[in-house]
N, C-alpha and C positions, 0 to 999 in steps of 0.2 A: 181857647180851653187847656187848661194843663192837667197832665197825666196825674198829678201828685194829687192823692184825694182829700186831703185838706186844705186846697183851693176850691171856690166855687168859679162858676164861668165865667166873673168879673175878676177873678186873681185875687178875693178876700178870703182871708184865711177863716173855716168854719169846721164845725166838729162835724164828721164823717156821721152818716146815719147809718146806723147796724142793725136799724127796726125789722128789717127781710132777713136779714142773714140767718142761719143754720145753727141751734145752739149745738157744740160741736164739745169733747175733750181739747182740751188746750194746753200745751206746754212747752214751756221756755229756759232756757239754761243761759248763764253767763257766767263770767270770772272775770276776773283783776288780780292786779297783784300792786304791793305797798313795798316798792323798796328801801333798804335802811341800813342803818350800819351793822356791823358785826355785834357792835356793843349792846346795840338798843335792841336787836333782835336777841341777842342774850338775855334782856333785861326782860323783855319781855317775857320771853319761855319761862323763867325763873319764877316769875311772880314778884317781879322785884317795883314794879310801877306802884308811885306814889298814887295814881288814880286806881288802882286795883286791876282786876282781872281785864286785861284787853281784849281778848277772846271772846271770851262771854260778853262782855256789853256788846260786842261790834258783831255778837251772831245775834241778839235781841235788836237794836238796833235796825240791822238789814231787816230781819224779818218786819218788822215797824213801819218800815217805810218802805218794803212792797205793797202795803196795804195801803200808803198815799199816794200813791202814782199819780192817780186821776186828780189829787189834789195839787201837785206840784206844779205838770207837766200843762199846760196849760188847755191842748186839746184830744189828751187821754181820757180813755174812757175811766169812769170811776167802775170797776168790775170786782165783786164776790170773788176770792180766793179760795181754792177749795184746799191746795196745800202747800206751802212754802217751805223751802230746807234749804239752809247755809252750809257750807261746808270751809272751814277756816285752818288753813295748815300753815304753819312757818316753814320755810325753806330755807335750810341751813346752805345748803351749794349755789344760791341765787342773793343768799343775806335777804329775803325777803318775805313775805306773809301770803298766800293764794287763797283768794274766795270765792267760791262757786255756790252760784245761789239757782235755785229749781224753783220754779213756780207755775202752779196750775190754776185750772178752774175748767168751767163747764160754762160754757156764753157765747157769745156772739162776737168777739175779739178777743186777739192775744195776748199774753202774759209779757211779752217782750219787754216793755217798760218795763212793769212792776221787778223781774228778773234784774236789767240791770239797774235800777233803781236802789235795791237791797246791795248790790254790789259796792254800787258808789255810797251810801250810806254808810255799808260796816266796813271800807277803809277809810272812810274818813274820823269816824271812830277812833279805829287805829293810830289815826295820826293826829287826832286829837290828845288820844290818854300816853302817847310816846312823844310828842311836841317838846317837850322838857328838854329831853335826851338827847332828840334829831330834829332840827329845823328843815334839815335838807331831804327828809324821806320823800320818796316822788311814787304816786300812782301810776301807773304803766297798764298796757295793752288790755283794757276794758274793752269787754266784747262780747257781742251773742256770739254761743257757739252750737245752739242748737234751736228750734222752734217746730215742733208737729200741731197740725187741727189746721182747721179751717179751710175754705178755697183754695188757696195758696199751698197746701198740704206741708209735707215734712223738706224741712231747710236743714242740713249740716255744715259747718264751717270748714270739717276736714275734706267732704265730700267734692 
C-alpha cells in the first residue's frame, strides 16, 4: 500500500474519494515568472505587440485555465471556484513578468492545482504573444506559495 492518495492498494492510479470530507474555505496562491530580453519587456510594457495587450489577455487566460484544471489534470477533481484573482506585473530589474494567482473555494478539496494552472497558462499566453520578438523566453520559479483550509491546515513556502 502506498502513502500516495492517488494510488489504490494495488498501486493503480485512481481519483481520491472526497465524499466524506468536510467543506471548508480553501485558498491557494501560486506564482511564477517569464524571463525575457529587456527589449521584449519594453515592447510588452509599451503595448507594441502585434497580437495586442499581452498582460490583459494573460490575466483572462489564467482565470479561464483555473476553472478548467479538473479537465486538464487527469486525477484532479473539478471544483467550483468562488474567487480567482491574477496579478501580472512586469519587473524591469529582472527583465521578467511575475504572475501571482489566488484561487478560493468552499469545498472538500484544495485549490492548489487551480492556482498553479492559472499561473502556467497566463505565462504561456505571454510567451505566445511575445514569441515573434523573443523565442528564448523562459518560464521559471513556478510554485505554490500558500494554501489554507482542509485537514492539513495552512502551509506557507516562507514558513
